[in-house]
N, C-alpha and C positions, 0 to 999 in steps of 0.2 A: 627315831627311825631305825627299824631293824635292818642291818646290813644284808645285802644280797650278793650273789656271786658277781653280778655286773658292777655293783658299787665297789666291791673290794678290788676288782680288776682295774677300775678307773683310778682308785687310790694308789695302787701299785705302779701304774704307768705314769703318774704325774711327775713333773720335773722339780717341783718345789720341795727342797730338802726339809724345810720346817714342817710342812704338811706330812711328809713321809714319816718324820719322827713322831708326830702326833698320832698317826693312824696305826703305827706298829702294834700297840697293845690291842687295839680294836680288831686287827686281823688275827692276832693270836687267840683272842676270845672267840672270834667267829669260827676259826678252824677247830678249836677245842670243844665246842658245843655241838654235839651231833644233831640236836634239834634245829639249830640255826643253820647248820651247814649240810643239811640232808641233800641239797642239790649238787654237792661235789661229786658224788658217785654217778650221777645221771648225765652230767655234762662234761665229758672228757675233753672236748675241745677247749672249753672255757678254763678248765683246770690246767691244761697244757699251756695256755696263754698266761695264766697266773704264775705258774712255776717259771716259765721263760722270762716273764717280766721281773720276777724277784731275782732270778739268777743274773740277768744282764744289767738291770738298772740299780739293784740294791746291793748285791754281793760285790759287784765290780765298782761300786761308788767310791769316790775319793774321800767321802766323809765317813770316818770310822764309826760314828754313832749309827749311821744308816746301815753299814755293813753288819753291825752287831744285831 
């Protein structure tokens, strides 16, 4: 399954730390590939939610591996 912006946002907002750790590389790959992430430029609202989710639930996480 090719990740989409909606899928990535759902992964970012989930509470399960183990799943966050597993999806980290998938998110990096998605954001790095312009063909896969071409919808980033067109959906500013979704991108804002993604950044907010990463900042609030990942960067501020008590688990140091998630923060990395």
